C-alpha positions in Angstrom: 48.5 105.1 42.3 45.8 105.5 39.4 46.3 102.8 37.9 47.2 100.2 40.8 43.5 101.9 41.7 42.5 99.9 38.2 43.8 97.1 38.9 42.5 97.1 42.6 39.0 97.9 40.7 39.6 94.4 38.1 40.4 92.3 40.6 37.4 93.1 42.7 35.6 92.8 39.6 37.1 89.8 38.9 36.8 87.9 42.5 32.9 89.5 42.4 32.6 87.2 39.1 34.2 84.4 40.6 32.6 84.4 43.6 28.6 84.8 41.4 29.9 81.3 39.6 30.7 79.7 42.6 27.7 80.2 44.1 25.6 79.1 40.8 27.6 76.0 40.3 25.7 74.9 43.9 23.8 71.7 43.7 20.6 72.8 42.9 17.2 70.8 45.4 13.7 70.8 44.9 11.7 69.8 47.5 8.1 68.9 46.2 5.4 68.1 49.0 2.4 70.1 51.8 3.3 71.8 54.3 5.0 69.2 56.6 8.2 70.1 54.3 8.8 73.4 55.4 10.1 72.9 58.2 12.8 69.8 56.7 13.2 72.6 53.5 14.0 75.4 56.2 17.0 73.6 58.4 18.3 72.2 55.3 19.1 76.0 54.4 20.6 77.0 57.4 22.4 73.1 58.0 23.7 73.8 53.8 24.3 76.6 53.5 27.2 77.3 51.2 27.2 73.7 49.6 23.6 73.3 48.5 20.6 75.3 47.0 17.3 74.1 49.0 14.4 75.7 46.8 10.6 75.0 48.3 8.4 76.2 46.5 5.3 77.1 48.3 1.9 76.8 47.0 -1.3 80.4 47.3 -3.1 79.9 50.4 -6.2 77.8 50.5 -4.7 75.5 47.3 -4.6 72.3 49.3 -1.4 70.5 47.4 -2.3 66.6 45.8 -1.6 64.5 43.4 -4.0 67.1 41.3 -2.8 70.0 42.1 0.8 68.5 41.2 0.2 67.8 37.5 -1.3 71.8 37.7 1.5 73.6 39.6 4.7 71.7 38.2 5.8 74.0 35.6 4.9 76.9 38.2 7.3 74.9 40.7 10.1 73.7 38.4 10.5 77.1 37.4 13.7 78.5 35.4 17.0 76.3 35.3 18.3 73.3 36.5 17.7 70.5 39.0 20.5 68.4 40.3 18.0 66.1 42.6 13.9 66.4 43.0 12.1 64.6 46.1 8.8 65.1 45.9 5.8 63.8 47.6 1.8 63.9 47.7 -0.3 61.6 50.1 -1.7 63.8 52.9 -3.9 66.2 50.0 -5.2 62.7 48.2 -6.4 61.7 51.4 -7.9 64.6 53.6 -12.0 64.8 53.0 -13.8 67.4 51.5 -17.5 68.6 50.4 -18.5 66.3 47.6 -20.1 68.0 44.5 -18.2 71.6 44.2 -15.2 72.6 42.5 -14.1 74.7 45.2 -11.7 72.7 47.8 -13.5 72.8 50.9 -12.5 70.6 54.3 -15.3 68.2 55.4 -15.2 66.4 57.9 -16.3 62.1 58.1 -19.0 62.2 60.0 -20.9 65.2 58.2 -20.3 63.4 55.2 -17.0 64.1 53.3 -15.3 62.2 50.5 -11.8 61.4 50.3 -10.4 63.2 47.7 -8.5 61.4 45.7 -10.5 57.8 45.3 -6.9 55.2 45.1 -6.9 54.9 41.1 -7.3 58.5 40.6 -4.4 58.5 42.9 -2.6 56.3 40.8 -3.2 57.5 37.4 -1.8 60.9 38.7 1.6 60.2 40.1 2.4 58.0 36.7 1.8 61.4 35.0 3.6 63.3 37.4 7.0 60.9 37.3 6.7 61.1 33.3 7.3 64.8 33.4 9.9 65.1 36.4 12.1 62.7 33.9 12.2 64.6 31.7 13.6 67.0 33.9 16.7 65.2 34.0 17.3 65.4 37.6 17.8 63.2 40.1 14.5 61.6 41.5 13.2 60.8 44.6 9.8 59.0 46.2 9.2 60.7 49.8 6.7 58.0 51.1 3.4 59.8 53.1 3.7 60.0 56.7 1.3 58.8 58.6 -2.2 59.5 60.6 -3.3 59.0 63.3 -6.5 60.1 65.6 -7.7 63.7 65.5 -11.0 65.5 66.4 -10.9 66.7 63.2 -12.0 63.4 61.8 -11.0 64.8 58.6 -8.4 61.8 58.0 -9.1 58.4 58.0 -6.3 55.7 59.7 -4.5 53.8 58.0 -5.7 54.4 54.4 -1.9 56.1 53.8 -0.7 52.5 54.3 -2.8 51.9 51.4 -1.2 54.0 49.8 1.5 54.6 49.9 2.3 50.7 48.1 0.0 52.4 45.4 3.3 55.1 45.3 5.7 52.0 45.7 4.5 50.4 42.9 4.6 53.3 40.8 8.4 54.1 41.5 9.6 50.7 41.1 7.9 50.8 38.2 9.1 53.9 37.1 12.9 53.2 38.9 12.6 56.1 41.1 14.1 54.6 44.6 11.6 55.4 48.0 12.3 57.9 50.7 10.8 56.3 53.9 9.3 59.2 55.5 6.5 57.3 56.9 8.8 54.8 59.0 10.8 57.4 60.4 7.9 59.8 60.8 6.3 56.5 62.7 9.1 55.9 65.2 9.4 59.9 66.2 5.4 60.2 67.2 3.3 58.3 69.4 0.3 57.2 67.0 -1.2 56.4 70.7 -2.1 59.7 71.1 -3.7 62.4 69.2 -1.3 65.4 67.5 -1.8 68.8 69.5 -4.0 71.2 67.5 -6.4 68.6 66.6 -4.0 69.4 63.6 -2.8 65.9 63.0 -1.0 64.3 60.7 0.8 67.7 59.7 2.2 68.4 63.1 5.0 65.7 64.6 4.6 66.8 68.4 7.8 69.8 67.5 10.2 66.1 66.4 12.4 67.3 63.6 12.0 64.8 60.1 14.7 66.9 58.4 17.3 64.1 58.4 16.4 61.2 56.5 15.6 64.0 53.2 19.4 65.0 54.7 21.0 61.9 54.0 19.2 61.7 50.7 21.3 64.4 50.0 24.3 63.2 51.2 24.2 59.4 49.5 22.8 61.8 45.8 25.7 64.4 46.2 28.0 63.0 47.6 31.6 65.0 46.2 29.3 67.9 47.1 29.1 66.7 50.6 32.2 65.2 51.7 32.7 66.6 54.7 28.8 66.0 56.0 28.0 63.6 58.9 25.4 61.2 58.7 22.1 62.2 60.8 
């Protein structure tokens, strides 16, 4: 009887190790972006549990995610271990208007003298540096285009500026051979561009409409072996 008990314990140990190894063998996906990616990351985490590890590292309160802070925080965001796929974006945080002449970040409306956080030339330079560092991870990379800006009462964004910055990003990604997930077109088809977003917080809210399907499709295409039974959106 003792021997049977010992065998049972041994089997439990072995099987437990196998389950742990299986979990560790799941494809690892890192989603880098501002707060709009919290919803997609959460939905994908639920949908793909047991198939893919989804990671969306948040930044500290008061930190604005843009192309400069992405570079500053990248090592921390990457963490330890290997990534199979990294979906990344920075843009809205570059386009928001801020108080000029101070190091600490403080949002300021355009009509009150706020200046755009990142100039076009610096945005392009930052993206080149960001892509170079991300390519060094060996992960598959997919860029998410910046989502639309529509009118809001806060006046801290200039409507339409995301279009020119998406063009800059497209040029950078083409040079590095990085595919683009067209989040701009997808979200534009979901929302009423002529209606201000709720809470005066445009462009970070999408009228409660889910925006994760394009990311799910990116995972389906790039991790097709692990997601062979995942249906298209």
